[in-house]
N, C-alpha and C positions, 0 to 999 in steps of 0.2 A: 503494499501499498505506499502511496508517494505520501511522503514525508509535505505538511505544508509549513512553510517558512513563516516564521513569526514577522510579522510588519517591522520594517527597519523603522529606528526611532534616531532620525538625523535632526541636526536644526536645518533652519532654513536655505535654502540653495542660496539665496539672494546675501545673506550674511556669508557664508563660507568663503562667495564669488570675491566680497567686497573683503573680507581677511586676506585672502590669497594676492588680491591684487595690492593691495597695500604691502603685505609682507613681503611680498616681489620685488619694489621698487622702493621701499622705506620711505614712501611720502604718500599722503592722505591727496594730495595734491593731484598729483599724477595716476593716481588709481582712480579719484572722481574723473576725470579726464578720457581714461581708460572705457569707464563704465558708461559714461555719458549722461553720470547724476552731480550734484551737489557734493562737495565737501560734506557740509555737515549731513547729508543724508550715508555718505559711507560711516563717516565717526559713528554713528546710531546703529549701522550693521554691524560693527565690528562691536561695541560694548553691546548691543542685545547679543552675540555669540559667546561673548566673553560669560556675560552673565548666566547662557545657558548653559555651559560647558563648567561655570563655576572656580575658573582661572583664569587669569591673567595671560593673553597672547601677547600684549607689547609693554616695552616702557617707553610712557608718554615723555622724553627730556628733550632736549633741545634739540637731538637727533633720534627718531624713533628707532628703539632696537626691539628682538625678539627675546621675549623670553626662553627657558627650556621647552613649555609649552609648544609656544609658538611655533620653535623650530621643528620639534616633531610635527605637526600638523601639516606644516608647509609644503613640504615635499609628496606629500599623501594627496594633496589636494590641488597641487601642479599639476602630477601625471594622471590623478582621474578627470582635471580639466582638458590636459594633449589629449588623452584618449577618446573624449567623449567629440574633441573639435575634430580629431582625423577622422570616426565614424562619419558624422553628420557631412562633413567635405566632400567623401566618399559618396553619398549619396544623393550630394548638389553634383556632383559630375555627372552620376549616370543619369538624373534627370534632366540633365540641361540639356535642349534641344541643339542637335547640329544647325548653324547656319546657313541660308540659301546663299548660293555662291553663283555669281554671274560673271560673264563678260560680253560687253555692248559694243558695236560702234562709236567713238566720239562723237559724232555729229548727231546722228539719229539717237542716243543717250540723253544729250543736253534736248535737244530740239521737241523729241518726239513722244521719247520716254518716260523722261524723271518729270515731267510737266503732269501727266497722269497717275503715275507709280504711288502719289499716297491714297488714291482709292484703294489699291492693293494691301496696302500697310495697316488701315484703318480694318481692313479683313481679317489681317491677321497680326495684331499687335503685338503678341509675345515672342513673334518670329524675327531670328538675329539676319539681316540682309547685309550682305559687300559685295560691291558692285564694284566692278574694272573697266576701262575705259582704254586699252592698245589703240595705234597705232591701226595694228592688222587685226586679222584674225588669228585668236589662238590656235597653240597644237590643241586643239578640244582631247585628243585623245589619251594627252600627258597634261595635261593643265590643271587638272583635280576639280575644276569648275563643275556643278550641279548642271549649268545649264548655260547657252551662249547663244546671241541671236548673231548672223554671221551675213555679212554681205559681203553676194558675189557667188563663187562656187562653192558644192559643198560632196563630199564624198559620201553616200549611203552606208559604207562600212570603211573602219578607219583600217591603216596597213596591219593594228595588229590582232586582226577579226572582231574587233567590237562592233556592234550592228547599232547603229545611229538610228534615230527617230526625227525624220525632217518635217517640221511645219511650217507650210508658207505664212509668213507674214502680210509682205505686200512686195510691190514691184519698184522696181525704180524707175522712173519719168525723169525726162531732161526737158528744160528748156532758156532758151536763153535770157539774163538777167540781168539787168543795169539801173542805173539810177536815173531817173525820172529827168534831171536836167540834162545826162549824156544824151539820151533819149530825142529830147527835142532839138539837141545844138544840131547833132549830127544828122537828124532826119532823113535816115537810110531809106530808099524806097521800098526796099526789098529785101528778102534774105540774103541773094546773092550778093548785093552792097554792103550789107551789112559783113560777111564773112571776107569780103576781099580789102573792109574799110579798117576796120573795128580791130580797138589792141583787144586781142582775146587773153581770158584770163583762163589759165587751165589747172585741172587739179591733177594733181601724180599718182598715177595709178599704176604702181608697178614698174615696172620697167619703159613703159611707154607714157612720156608727160602727156602725148596729144589724142591717146584712144577717144577721150568724150567728144571733143569735136569732130575727129573722122567721124565717131560713129554719128552722131546729130548730119553729118554735110550727106552723107550716104545715105539714110533713112528718107533725106529731106530732097534727096534727087540729084544734089549738089555736088557729087563727086567729083568734079576739076576743082573744087576751091582748095585752096592753101589755104592748111590753118595749122601747119608746123612754123609758128612764130609766138610772138607775146610773152606774157610773164608765167613762167610754171610756180603754183605756192603747193606747199603741203594739205592743204584741208580744205574744205568747204567753205568753213566760216573764212578763211584767211581770201579766199579766193571774193566771196560775198563781200565781206568787210572791204575791199579793195573797191569794186563794182559799187558799194557807195559812197563811196569816195570819189569817185569818177574815174577812175582806173581803167574801168574799160568792159568789158561784157561778159560776163561771166556762165557759165553752164551749169545747171543743176537742178534736182528737184524741187520745185517752188513751194512743194509742201512742207519741208525743213525749215521753209522763211517765210510763213504767214504771218510773221510777227512785223518783219521789216518790210513787206509789200503793204499790209495792210496801215501801216505808218506812212506810207507811199514817203519811203527812203529806197526802195528798191520796186522796181516794175519789169513785166515780162516786155521784151522788144517787138515782139510780135506774137500773138496769138497761136504759137505753134508750142505742140510738146509731143515728144518722141517716147516711145520706152525702149530702155537704155537693153535690155534683155538681163541684165545682173535684178537678182531679189532681197530681200530679206528673209531668213529664215531661223528659226527657233531650233534649234540643234539638242537634244540630249539623247541619254543611252536609253537604248530599249530594256537591258538589265536596270534599272531605277524610275523607270517613268512611274511605279505604284507607291515610291517613295513620297508622304504625304506631302512634304514641301514643296516637291519639284513637279508632282499633279495638281497640287493649286495654283502654281504660279502658272505652270504650261493651259490650262483651261480659262485663266484670267486673260492672259497675252493673246491668247488665239482669237478669243471670244470679239477683245478688243480690237486688235486690228483683222477679222476675217471682214474681206472685200474691199480691204485697202488695196 
């Protein structure tokens, strides 16, 4: 028959904690700071403990000193609290949810994604989220990210055999954009004149800085236009800022710069938009799409960009 253990007759936990903090630091002030209470509260707790035990634990002189009884009690309490802290910390580590980590194209993130992202955060307030915006698509097979949004080509299977789930978010469009003042001043009669005379602003695409304007000329039937000239910049943001400043005509997706267009700092040169043939895709690993944080984000982002 199991023996029922008698109820422990222990002093109040707060009194034990107060004494342990005071005895360890030999200071009522430092103990109060550690326990986030007043110095007088600590003093009362220690005095209460001494009354319960019927012994003096401290000598209250110019400098606090431990009595023999205090010296016996301190290491026992410190060891007990350390062991409790160790176990509790382990529970906290086990219960802490891993963060949702993602990699996004920088201009897409800043212009389209981050303005709407608070909606997802409100739906998942306890989820830690980490966002990176590298200038090029990450090596998703080895990056460690939960999800990534890629611009351009995506392989359905990684070189290590990992099956990728690829969701189309939106197709990239291109339109020539410039400052309204430049458009008015130049008064190009048509696209051919613009391509022939305008200072063209290029966004570097890998090893071919002329790619976007070449593609635009080809898709608008102006295959003889010479577009391999002008200023080459690293990002769409840089190219658009140069266009706003009157530095020339850039070509990019106008949906990324609706704010500047609405403010009349930027405008389409002509009402012409072509598809670049490139797309924004959400990429995740097939083996991980049922993980709650990944499944929730995938459902939210694909729903938001559906039909874009």
